[in-house]
C-alpha positions as CSV (number, residue, x, y, z in Angstrom):
1,X,98.2,77.1,108.0
2,X,101.3,78.1,109.9
3,X,102.0,81.0,112.2
4,X,104.2,83.8,110.9
5,X,105.8,86.8,112.6
6,X,103.4,89.2,114.3
7,X,100.7,86.6,114.5
8,X,100.0,86.5,110.8
9,X,99.0,83.2,109.3
10,X,100.6,81.9,106.1
11,X,99.4,79.2,103.6
12,X,102.0,76.6,103.0
13,X,102.3,74.7,99.7
14,X,101.7,71.5,101.6
15,X,98.3,72.9,102.7
16,X,97.1,73.2,99.0
17,X,95.3,70.2,97.8
18,X,94.2,71.2,94.3
19,X,96.8,71.0,91.5
20,X,95.3,74.2,89.9
21,X,95.5,76.1,93.2
22,X,99.1,74.9,93.7
23,X,100.1,76.1,90.3
24,X,98.4,79.5,91.0
25,X,100.3,79.8,94.3
26,X,103.6,78.9,92.5
27,X,102.9,81.5,89.9
28,X,102.1,84.1,92.5
29,X,105.3,83.3,94.4
30,X,107.4,83.6,91.3
31,X,105.9,87.0,90.4
32,X,106.5,88.2,94.0
33,X,110.1,87.1,93.7
34,X,110.4,89.0,90.5
35,X,108.9,92.1,92.0
36,X,111.3,91.8,95.0
37,X,114.2,91.7,92.6
38,X,112.9,94.8,90.8
39,X,112.5,96.7,94.1
40,X,116.0,95.6,95.3
41,X,117.3,97.2,92.1
42,X,115.7,100.4,93.1
43,X,112.7,100.4,90.7
44,X,108.9,100.2,90.9
45,X,107.2,98.5,87.9
46,X,104.0,100.7,88.1
47,X,102.0,98.6,85.7
48,X,101.6,95.0,87.1
49,X,98.6,93.4,85.4
50,X,97.8,90.2,83.6
51,X,98.7,91.7,80.2
52,X,102.2,92.3,81.5
53,X,102.8,88.7,82.5
54,X,104.0,86.2,79.9
55,X,104.9,82.6,80.4
56,X,108.1,81.0,79.0
57,X,108.3,77.6,77.3
58,X,108.7,76.0,80.7
59,X,105.6,77.7,82.2
60,X,107.5,80.2,84.3
61,X,105.9,83.7,84.5
62,X,107.9,86.6,83.2
63,X,107.1,90.2,84.1
64,X,107.3,92.5,81.1
65,X,106.7,96.1,80.0
66,X,108.8,98.3,82.2
67,X,107.8,101.3,80.1
68,X,106.6,103.3,83.1
69,X,108.9,101.9,85.7
70,X,110.3,104.5,88.1
71,X,113.1,104.7,90.6
72,X,112.0,104.2,94.1
73,X,111.6,107.6,95.8
74,X,112.5,109.4,92.6
75,X,109.2,111.0,91.9
76,X,107.6,111.3,88.4
77,X,110.6,113.3,87.1
78,X,112.8,110.2,87.6
79,X,111.0,107.9,85.1
80,X,113.3,105.6,83.2
81,X,113.1,105.6,79.4
């Protein structure tokens, strides 16, 4: 564990001993990166769940189904088709 800003502790990849746990952490990190990109584009996915995560041929997670995505701060009347 390492110290992060404001006294929070973070788990480093080097701290994870199990291969399964390391893969789970890598998957979570990739999904968080995808959500950060979605938010940077001004959208909220609104339906993140296991059914909306697929894996490509190389094992990378892909966030799908943006059917109820909305613009950040746009309210329900700003839903994208």
